[in-house]
N, C-alpha and C positions, 0 to 999 in steps of 0.2 A: 854677643850679637844674636846668638841662638839660645833657646831655652831647653831645659831637659825634655820637654815634650817633643822637640824635634829629634833628639837622639832616640827617643822611644819609637819614632816612626821611620827610622833608618836614615835620617839626614845627619851628616856630620856636623859637629859644632864648629862654628867659625869664631872662636875667641881670638884675642890678639896674638897669643903665642902660636896658635895653629896657623893663623893667617900669615904671620911673619915668616914662619918656617916654610910654609907652602910657597910663598912668593920668592923667598931667597933661593930655595931649591930649584924652582922652575926657571928663574933667571939664570942661575949658574949652569943648569943643564943646556940651556939654549944660548948662553953667552950673549945675552941681550938685556937691555934695561926693562924694567917694569913700567908700562905705560898706564898712568892714572888718568881717568877720563871723568870730568865733572867736578862739582864743588865738594867741599867738606872732606877732602882727602889729605889735607896738609899735615896732620899729625901722623898719618900712616907714612907719608913721604919722608918725614923727619926720622921716624923709626927705621925705615929701610935704609936711608942714607947713612944713619949712624951705624948700621950693621954692615956697611960697605956694599950695599946693593944699588946698582945704578938705576936712576929714575928719570922718566920724562913725563910731562903732564900736558893735558889739554883742559883748560878751564874756561868757563863762560865769561867771567868778569875780572876786571883789574883787582877788585878787593880779594878775589881768590888768590891772585898772584902775590899780593901783599901778605896774606895769611900764610901762604906757602913759604915765602921768604923768611918771615919771622920764625916760623916753626923750625925750619932747617937751620937757621943761624943759631937758635937756642940749643939745638942738638949738636952744634959745632961742625956742621957740614957745609958743603958748597951748594949753592942754589942750582937745581937741575934746569935743563932746557924746558921752557914753558911756552905753549901756544895759547894765545888768548883770543877768544872769538866765539863764533857760533858753534855750539856743540849740541844744540837742541833738536835739530832735524837730522842732517847728515853729519856724521863724524868726520873731522878733518884729517882722515888717515887713508892712505892708499889701501887697496884691497890686498888681503893676505900679507900684511906688513908687520903686524905686532904679534910677537910670540907669547907675551905675557901681559895681560891687561887687568885692570881693576876699574869698576864703574859703580858709583853710588847712584842707584836708580831712583832719583828724587823727582817727584811729579812737578815741583816748582821749576826745575831745570829742563826736564824731559817730558814735555807735554804729551808725547806719543810714545809711551814706554815699549810697546810691541815693536815699533819701528826702531827704537834705540837698541833693543836686543838683537834685532835683525842686522843693524849696522855693526854691532859688536862681532857678530858672526862673520860678516863680510870682511872686517878689518883684521880678524884673527888669522894668524898664519896656520897652515895645516899642522895639526898636532899641538897647537898652542893651547894655553890655559887662560880662561877669563874667570875672574871672581866678580860676581854681581852682588852688591850689598844693598840693603834697603835704605831708602831715604827717610828723612824725619817724618814725613807725612804719608808714606806709602802704606796702603792697606790692601794690596792685591793678595789674593790667595796664592800660596806657594805653587799649587798645581797649575795655575794660569801662567805664572812666570816660567815654570818648567815646560809648558806647552809652547810658549813663545820661543824658548831656547831650542826646543826640538825642531820647530819650523825654520830656525835659522841655521840648522846643521850643527847644533851644539848638544852635547850629552854629558851627563855626570861621568867623571873619570872612573868611578867605581859603581858597583851595583847598589842601588838604593831605591826605596819606594819613592814615588813622586809625592810632592808635598800636599796634595789634596786641598782641602779647604782651610788648612792652617794658615795663619798670616805669614807672608814671605819674610824670612829672617836672614836671607843671604844664601848663596849657593855657589859652588864651583862647577864650571863646565869646561869641556875640552872640545876642540874642533876635530872633526874627522880628518884622518890623513888623506 
């Protein structure tokens, strides 16, 4: 998901192994499920469920539910609770309710990405962790997404340089306590 250029600029790599370990650890520490928000996260859901990590999902379309069910069944797991509906403007989550979240910031689904990042910050529990992944067609500069996150009360959990003009390749943020 990230390239070596991002590591050179102080941004941690978000490869599959790192992402899985991060989410499993965060969910275990908070004894809570990982909340997946948006489309295209069915393979991640299947991997997490196969590793014994509880998952919940909010997806925009029924086809996303079908893809999620197929992926989870192939992995031999039970289908998690899934909300289907509008996730494009306001997220269907109460404030400060989700301790661990993942969102694929795809412009096809989230027409107002700055607002979506603000909504992630609103729904994230104090001290919670959110992983924001790039969508298929996202071309925002990493520094812009970092600025959106900062305005939503989110910060990287470790010291790193902001992404600057590099293309956004995913980031981990933490809510302030």
